[in-house]
N, C-alpha and C positions, 0 to 999 in steps of 0.2 A: 402376121410375124408376130409373136408374144413380145410384149414390151413390160418391162419391170416398172413399178411405180419408183419415184425418188425417194420417199421415205424409205421402200425396201431397200434401195441401193445404199444407203448411209448407212442401215443397219447390218449390211452383208459387209460395207467396209469396215466398220467398227469392229466387228467378230473376227475382222480377218486380222486388223491390228492387234485385236488382244491376243491372238492365237501366237502372232509372231512376238509379243512382249513376253506371252508365257513361255515361250520354246527360249528363248533369249535367257529368261530369268532360271531357266530350269537347267541351260547346259552347263555355266559355270558352276553352278552347285554340286552336277554330275562329276564334273572333272575334279573338284576338290575333294571329293570322296574316294579318288582313287589314292592308293596307297603308293608308298615311294620304295623303289629298290635303287641303292646308289650303289653304282659298281665302280669300286676303286682299285685303279689300276697305276702302272708306271707312268713315267712322263710321256707327253704328246710326242709323237716320233718313235717310239717304242711300239714294238709288235703287239706287246700285250695291250695296249692302249687302241691298238688299230684292229686288233680282234674283237674286242669288248664294245668299239662303237659298230661294228659290222653284226654284232648279235643283239641288238636292242629289240628290233622287231619283233625277229623269234619269240624272245622272252615274254613280251607285250602280248602275243596273239597266244601264246600257250597259257598263261595266266588269265585268259578271256578278258583282256582290258581292263581287269582290276587295279592293276599296277602300273605306274610310270616308271621307265629306267632310264637314270640320267648316269652318264659315265663323267666319272670326276679323276683325274690324274692327280698323281703324287711324284714326288721324287725318285722313289724306287718302290720294289713290292714290299721291302721290309717297313716303309713307312705306311703304304697301302694297308698291310696287316694290321699295324697297330691302329690306323684310323677305324676300322671294322671293329677291332674288339675295343676302342675306345666309344662306340657309339656314333661314328661319323659316316657310317657305309654299314651296307648288308653284304655287299659280295666283294672278297679279297682275292686281287692277284697275288699268287704265290707259285712255289715249287718245290719238289721233293726236298732240296736242298735247304728250303727257307721253313719248311716244315719241320725238319731237324734241328735247325738252329733255335726255330722257337719252343720246341720241345726239350731242349737241354740249356736254354735260356742262356746263349752263348752268343757272340757277335753283338748285333743290332738289338737283341732282344736280353742283354744282361740286365738282370735287376728288374725286367719287366713284369708289372701287375696288370693285367687287362681289367678293364672296368663292366666289359659286357663279357658273355658267353664266349669261350675260346672257340675259335674256328676249328671245325674238323673236316675229314675227307669230305668232298661234297662232289667235284666235276674235275676230271683231269682231261685236257684236252690235246695237247701235242709236244712232241719233243722237242728240245733244242741243242744244238751242239756248237759247243766252244771251240774257235778257233783264233790264231793269230795272223795279222796282216801289217804289211809295213808299204810306205812308199815303193813303187818300182825302181826308181832311182837309187833306192838303199838295198835293195833285196842282196846284193852280194856280200853284204856285211852280217847277215843273218843265215843261219845255217840249221840250226835246231833251237827249240825252247831255251836252252840253257845262254842263249847269247841274249837274251832278254832279262835274265836275272840281275837284279840291282838297276836296271836301266829304268827310264821315266817311261811308263807305258799307260795309258788308257784302258784299265779293263771292263768298259762298260762304267756306266754311273755306281760311284758307292752305294752300296745296298741293293743293287741290280741282283739276279740270280746267279747270271753268268760271272758278276764280280766274285760273288762267295764260290762259284764253282772254280774261278782261278787260285783263290785262295788256298781250296782242298788240292788241288792239281799239282801247286807250287809245294805243300806240304810234302806232298807225297816224293817230290823230283826233290826236296831238300834246296829249293831258288828261294832269293828276295824277292819279295812281293812289294815293289815300288811303284805305287798307284798316284798318277797325276790326274786329278781332276778337270774335265774341260767342259764347254757345252757341247751338246750334241750337233748343233749346227757347224760347229768351228773343228768337227773331225777331219776332213780333207786339210784344211789350213793347216792344222798344227801338225800332221804327219809331213806336209809339204816344207815346211819351216824347221821341222826338226825338235819343234818344241817336246814332241814326243818319240821315242823311238819306234814303237808301234802302237797299234790300236786293236784290242780283243774285236773280234768281228764273231757273227753266229748266223747259223741256219736254222730253220725251223724245219722240221723233218727233213732236211736236205734239201729244200725247194725255196724257201721263202726268205728275203732279206728283211730286216727292221727298214722304217722309211728313211732312217739316217743314213743308213750303210746304202741304199739305194742312190741317196744324193751323193755320197761319197765317191762311189765309185764311176759314175757319170762327170764327176770334177777332177778327179785323179785317178792316175794308173796306179793300181794296187796288186802286191803279191802276196799271197798267203803263205806261210811258212810252216811247213808240218813238225811235227815231234821226230827225233831221231829214233829209229829199233829201239836203242838201250833205254830211251825216255817212255817209250810205248810200253816195255815190257815192266818198267818200275810202275807206271799207270796202273795197269792191270792190276800188277801184285799188290796195290793198295785196295783194290774192290772196285775201281771205276772202271768203265767201259770206255773204249776207243773204237769209234766207228768211221767207215769209208764213205766219202761223200762226193758225188759226181759234180764238178765243179760248173758245168752248163745247166745242173737244175735250178741255180740260185742266180750266179753270176752272168752278168750280160756280156762281161768281155773276159778276156784270159788274165787270169791270176797266178799263172805260173804251173804248178802240180797238175799232172794228168788225174790224178785223184785226192782230194783231200782229206785231211784225217781231223776227227773232232770228238771232245769227251761230252757227251751228252747228259742233258737234265730233263725233267719230265714236269711239264706247267700245267697249272690249274687256276681254278677259281673257287675258293672253299667259302664256306659260310658256318654259322655260328648256330647253336639250337633255338635262337630266338627268332629264326627264320623257321617258318612250318613245314612240316613235314611233306604236305601236299604240293608246297612250291617248290620244293627241289626237286622231287618226283615229278612234277607237270615239265619242269625245265629240262630234265634229263631224258625224258621221254621226248621231247619235242627235238632234242639235238639227236637222238638216236632216229627217230625218225627220218629227220631230214639231213643223217650223215653223209649221203653218196653225193647231195645236191651242195652241201657245205664245202665238200673236198674239192667241186668241180670249180668252185667259185674262188676257194682259197686253198691253193697246195699244201698248205702248212697242216691242214686237217686230213691228209690222205692216210696216216698210220691210223688218227682215231676211227675213219671211215673203214679201213681194213679190219681192225678189231677193237671196237667200241668198248664192250664189256672188258676185254683184255686189259685195255688201257687203264680203266678204272680200278682192276684189280692190282695192277702193275704200280700204281700211285699209293694205293692203301699200302702193300707189301714194302713200299720203300721204308714208311714209317708205322709198323704195325701195331705200335703202342698207342699210336693216337685214334680216338675215337671217331666213327664213321656216322655223317649225319644220318637219320632216320630215314629221310628221303633217299639218299643213296643206298641204303642198307634195305630197303622195300625194292629198289629196283633191279639190285644183285640179286635179290631172293627169288625174285621172279623169272630171272634169266639163270637161276641154279649156279650162281656164282659168289655165293656168299661163304665165307670160313669161319666157322663157328669159334674158332681162336679171337676173331675179330671182336672190338666191344663197339655198341652203338652208345654215340653221345645221348647223355641225358639218362640213359637206363639205368635201373639201379643193380 
């Protein structure tokens, strides 16, 4: 049997230890070289935060491990958008109405001046439908949306895109918007106690509820109040859509109407031109490649999976004067969906 000399064993052990220390020294340095992609979302418990948290692995893999993605919650998409344009993030949670508010410098963006490149159209991911709900015990008091005019209502957090959506809905209807701010976790208690007359709820693609609303319907029996026919007509006349939703697709219990009616908005995650073209292009390509599996794991992605390219076109078309990130422009040109009337961000 072959035997090694004691001196040889010592030499091998020393070499092995040296290798271990060498690897230990290299690994932290390698990790430090990874670039950061800070994903600014709305508050913990919101659907926007939930989606971002579920997408980090796909993004990191799509970018070859060169980036570390961290999800950073803010009080609202408006604040998240500003955080990115002030240099405190790279990906901003937003929606078509939020991009409109920013472009026109109204609402939360009045007199706002970005410190970094403005966010451009980059990725639109799912539609969301705004509706109104009340505690089941109070359902007989509310027949139409006019019954909420001037009453204390939680229209989701101030600055949320649904909050903005309800403002434009009420503008179309001529109703008084009286918002009461509460903590998301107290939604059920506030409705039960009567602190608020109603609470705005929303589905994503007619199928998913935000985390805090899942908790709400477990703790409290609720009823959704649909707009009356004359209100639907006024909303549509103002250029907004009203869509029908199967309550069984999102709610786990009976919420009243056999068909729910909501006013949709289109959500996305947009970036500025400080994010390289190839980064955005690789992200989009990965999302497109995985669109079917994403829809299976998260029903809110179903419309995106059905028509990924069309959803990007829809997002741009809602605000065609806002430039398109070069990464998205490249993706759309490859899929023959580019409109020459659109502008590429950063192009002369």
